[in-house]
C-alpha positions in Angstrom: 4.3 112.8 -66.2 6.5 114.6 -68.7 8.6 111.5 -69.3 5.2 109.6 -70.1 4.1 112.4 -72.4 7.3 112.4 -74.1 7.1 108.7 -74.7 3.6 109.1 -76.0 4.4 111.8 -78.3 7.5 109.8 -79.7 5.2 106.5 -80.3 2.6 108.7 -81.9 5.3 110.2 -84.4 6.5 106.8 -85.0 3.0 105.5 -86.0 2.4 108.4 -88.3 5.8 108.0 -90.0 5.1 104.2 -90.3 1.7 104.8 -91.8 3.1 107.4 -94.4 5.9 104.7 -95.2 3.5 102.9 -97.1 2.1 102.5 -100.9 -1.3 101.2 -101.5 -1.5 99.6 -104.8 -4.3 98.2 -106.7 -3.8 96.8 -110.3 -4.7 94.1 -113.1 -3.6 90.7 -111.6 -0.2 89.9 -112.8 0.6 93.3 -114.4 3.2 94.3 -111.9 5.8 91.4 -111.2 6.2 90.6 -107.7 10.3 91.3 -108.4 9.4 94.7 -109.2 7.4 95.4 -106.0 10.2 93.7 -103.9 13.1 95.9 -105.9 10.9 98.8 -105.1 10.7 98.2 -101.5 14.2 97.3 -101.0 15.4 100.6 -102.7 13.0 102.9 -101.0 11.9 101.2 -97.7 8.4 101.8 -98.7 6.1 99.1 -97.8 3.6 98.3 -100.8 0.4 97.0 -99.8 -0.7 95.3 -103.3 -4.2 94.6 -104.2 -5.4 93.1 -107.4 -8.6 92.9 -109.5 -9.6 91.0 -112.8 -11.7 93.6 -114.6 -12.1 97.5 -115.1 -15.7 97.1 -113.8 -14.5 96.0 -110.6 -11.9 98.8 -110.2 -14.7 101.2 -111.1 -17.4 100.0 -109.0 -15.2 99.9 -105.9 -13.9 103.7 -106.6 -17.3 104.8 -107.0 -19.0 103.3 -104.3 -16.4 103.9 -101.6 -15.0 107.2 -103.1 -11.6 105.4 -102.8 -11.0 103.0 -100.2 -7.2 104.0 -99.7 -5.5 103.2 -102.8 -2.6 105.5 -103.9 -2.3 104.1 -107.5 -4.8 102.2 -109.5 -4.4 100.9 -113.3 -7.4 101.5 -115.5 -7.3 100.4 -119.1 -7.3 103.2 -121.7 -11.1 103.4 -122.0 -11.7 103.3 -118.5 -9.1 105.8 -117.7 -11.4 107.9 -120.1 -14.4 107.3 -118.2 -12.7 107.8 -114.7 -11.1 111.2 -115.9 -14.4 112.5 -117.1 -16.2 111.8 -113.8 -13.4 113.5 -111.8 -12.1 110.4 -110.2 -8.4 110.7 -111.1 -5.8 113.4 -109.9 -3.9 115.2 -112.5 0.0 114.0 -113.0 2.6 116.2 -111.9 5.1 115.3 -114.7 8.0 117.2 -112.8 8.1 114.5 -110.3 8.4 112.0 -113.0 11.8 112.6 -114.6 12.0 109.2 -116.1 9.2 109.8 -118.6 11.9 111.3 -120.7 12.6 107.7 -121.8 9.2 107.4 -123.4 8.5 107.6 -127.2 6.5 110.6 -128.5 3.8 107.9 -129.4 3.6 106.8 -125.6 3.6 110.3 -124.5 0.7 111.5 -126.6 -1.8 108.6 -126.8 -5.5 109.4 -128.1 -7.2 108.6 -124.9 -4.9 111.1 -122.9 -3.2 113.3 -125.2 -0.7 115.3 -122.8 -0.5 112.5 -120.3 -2.5 114.5 -117.7 -3.9 111.8 -115.9 -1.7 108.6 -116.6 1.7 106.8 -116.9 2.2 104.2 -119.4 2.5 100.4 -117.9 1.6 97.9 -120.2 -0.3 98.0 -123.8 -0.9 95.7 -126.5 -2.9 95.0 -129.6 -5.3 92.5 -130.8 -4.6 90.5 -133.9 -4.8 87.2 -135.6 -2.9 84.1 -134.8 -2.3 81.1 -137.4 -0.4 77.9 -136.9 1.4 77.4 -140.2 1.4 73.7 -139.5 -2.1 73.6 -140.5 -2.9 76.7 -142.5 -0.9 79.0 -144.9 -0.6 82.5 -143.2 -0.1 84.1 -146.6 -3.8 83.5 -147.4 -5.2 85.4 -144.0 -4.9 89.2 -144.1 -8.2 90.7 -142.4 -10.6 89.6 -139.6 -12.9 88.6 -142.4 -10.9 85.6 -143.3 -12.1 83.9 -140.1 -15.6 83.7 -141.3 -14.6 81.2 -143.9 -16.3 78.0 -143.8 -12.8 75.9 -143.8 -12.2 77.0 -140.1 -15.3 75.3 -138.9 -14.9 74.7 -135.2 -11.4 75.9 -135.3 -11.3 79.4 -134.3 -10.4 80.8 -131.0 -11.8 84.1 -129.6 -10.7 85.9 -126.8 -13.2 85.7 -123.7 -14.1 89.5 -123.8 -17.5 91.1 -125.0 -15.8 94.3 -126.3 -12.7 92.4 -128.0 -15.0 90.1 -129.9 -17.5 93.0 -131.1 -14.7 94.7 -132.2 -13.8 92.3 -134.9 -17.3 92.1 -136.3 -17.6 95.8 -136.2 -14.3 96.4 -138.1 -15.3 93.8 -140.8 -18.6 95.4 -141.2 -16.6 98.9 -141.6 -17.8 100.3 -138.3 -16.2 101.8 -135.4 -15.2 99.1 -132.7 -16.2 101.9 -130.3 -19.7 102.3 -131.2 -22.7 103.1 -128.8 -25.4 102.8 -131.7 -28.0 100.1 -130.7 -28.5 99.5 -134.4 -24.8 98.9 -135.1 -24.4 96.7 -132.3 -27.1 94.7 -133.2 -25.6 94.2 -136.8 -22.3 93.1 -135.3 -24.2 90.5 -133.2 -25.9 89.2 -136.3 -22.7 89.1 -138.1 -21.0 87.1 -135.1 -23.9 84.5 -135.5 -22.4 83.8 -138.9 -19.0 83.0 -137.3 -20.6 80.8 -134.4 -20.0 77.6 -136.3 -16.2 78.2 -136.5 -15.9 79.1 -133.1 -14.0 76.3 -130.9 -13.5 78.1 -127.8 -13.4 81.4 -125.7 -10.4 82.0 -123.6 -8.4 84.5 -121.9 -6.5 82.4 -119.3 -3.6 80.2 -120.4 -4.1 81.2 -124.1 -0.4 81.0 -124.8 -0.4 77.5 -123.4 -3.6 76.5 -125.9 -2.2 77.9 -128.8 1.6 76.5 -128.1 0.1 72.9 -127.7 -1.8 73.2 -131.0 -5.3 73.0 -129.1 -6.1 76.2 -131.4 -4.8 76.5 -134.7 -6.1 79.9 -135.4 -8.2 82.8 -134.2 -7.7 86.0 -132.3 -5.1 87.0 -129.6 -3.3 89.5 -127.6 0.1 90.1 -129.0 1.7 89.4 -125.8 0.1 85.8 -125.3 1.1 85.1 -129.0 4.6 86.1 -128.6 4.8 83.6 -125.7 3.3 81.0 -127.8 5.8 81.5 -130.7 8.6 81.2 -128.2 7.3 77.6 -127.6 6.2 76.8 -131.0 8.0 78.5 -133.9 4.8 77.6 -136.1 2.7 80.4 -134.6 2.4 83.4 -136.6 0.9 86.8 -135.5 -0.9 88.7 -138.2 -2.1 92.5 -138.0 -5.3 92.6 -139.8 -5.2 95.0 -142.7 -8.7 96.2 -141.9 -7.7 97.3 -138.7 -7.4 96.3 -135.0 -7.9 97.2 -131.6 -5.2 98.8 -129.2 -5.6 98.9 -125.7 -3.3 99.9 -122.6 -3.1 99.4 -118.8 -1.7 102.6 -117.4 -0.9 103.8 -114.1 -3.2 106.7 -112.5 -3.5 108.3 -109.0 -7.0 108.2 -107.8 -8.8 111.3 -106.1 -8.4 110.7 -102.3 -4.6 109.3 -102.3 -3.1 109.7 -99.2 0.6 109.0 -100.0 1.1 111.2 -103.0 5.0 111.3 -102.7 5.4 107.8 -102.5 3.0 107.3 -105.5 5.3 109.3 -107.4 8.4 107.4 -106.4 6.6 104.3 -107.7 5.5 105.9 -111.0 9.2 107.2 -111.5 10.8 103.7 -110.5 8.8 101.7 -113.0 9.9 104.1 -115.9 13.3 103.5 -115.5 14.8 101.6 -118.3 16.0 98.9 -116.3 13.0 98.3 -114.1 10.6 98.8 -117.2 12.5 96.0 -119.0 12.0 93.6 -116.1 8.1 94.3 -116.7 8.1 93.6 -120.2 10.4 90.6 -119.7 8.2 88.9 -117.2 4.8 89.9 -118.4 5.5 89.8 -122.3 3.7 93.1 -123.2 5.3 95.9 -124.4 5.5 99.6 -122.8 6.3 102.9 -124.4 9.6 102.8 -122.7 12.3 103.3 -125.7 15.5 103.0 -123.6 14.2 99.7 -121.6 14.5 97.7 -125.1 18.2 97.8 -124.5 17.8 95.5 -121.4 15.7 92.9 -122.8 16.8 89.5 -124.6 17.5 89.9 -128.0 14.5 87.7 -129.0 12.3 90.6 -127.5 14.1 93.6 -128.8 13.7 92.5 -132.3 10.1 91.1 -132.0 7.5 92.7 -134.6 5.0 90.9 -132.7 5.8 92.8 -129.4 6.9 96.2 -131.1 5.0 96.7 -134.3 6.3 99.5 -136.5 4.6 103.0 -137.0 3.4 102.1 -140.3 1.6 99.1 -138.8 0.3 101.1 -135.9 -1.6 103.4 -138.5 -4.4 100.7 -138.5 -4.7 100.7 -134.9 -7.8 101.9 -133.0 -7.5 102.4 -129.4 -10.3 101.0 -127.4 -12.5 104.2 -126.1 -15.1 104.5 -123.7 -19.0 104.0 -124.8 -22.2 104.7 -122.8 -23.7 102.7 -120.1 -26.7 101.8 -122.1 -24.2 100.3 -124.8 -22.5 98.3 -122.3 -25.6 96.7 -121.2 -26.5 96.2 -124.7 -23.3 94.5 -125.7 -23.8 92.2 -122.7 -27.1 91.2 -123.7 -26.1 90.2 -127.1 -22.8 88.7 -125.8 -25.1 86.3 -123.6 -26.8 85.6 -126.5 -24.1 84.5 -128.8 -22.5 82.3 -126.0 -26.0 80.2 -125.9 -26.3 80.3 -129.8 -25.4 76.6 -131.1 
């Protein structure tokens, strides 16, 4: 009987250990390369259960409805990080357990949406700007978002298939905040976008780099990572930071309230801030992080790219995407549908 009890105790202990030796990761699709996951598993012997989503709304709704269905790390965009923090959905970060944060730039350590990095760890960030194919248009004549409204670009403009991104360029052109929740300003932005409608050739988020590389779209808005990839395949592609301002965004990692494997979560967060590992993320995903030391591990074309790494002077014109009210989200969505239906 004693033997049987000891066997059961050993089995139970093994199962508990096995359960603790996991990490449940829930991020944007494609943001964490499989090679990084495999390297972490090999080095730490921690099994990563990796799930992905395709929108902040999906992440938010899932965590809100089920009070965390078992995730240890999530990856909200900057403006959703603010929302989730304010609603008590995230745990404060213990930075003493992430020594590799020492490699971050001061800008990365103190973003406006989480100034002291109390709730987030940098993963990927980017900006939205204008791309131009110089085989078709002279880039020196394009300086601001308002230039896309010119009649000569009839049926030529590509826009990102994202309501906040598209409304941001209209709001900036009107001298308004891209983070506004004011109904009258949102309506103004919609009316201004209707004037752009004849120039819009397509809305896209998937395969943008291929569309731009293949000359299927010759001018429009794009995320800098996508346009960097397009430039690698087509040297005629130029990326422009609009002088009237542009949106910056980040997809950072955070620990949701209710996370069960905190030690493993911190091991992963520290792992991805290691310069050689961080460089793998940049190289494979084509978007920068705030890890300065990681640049030394990148191909030279990436190290010197002002598309991927805008200067501090350029970033003074950046406006970080911020949270807006639920009513505003609904109103943006309403006008978005009308814009899509407009002839």
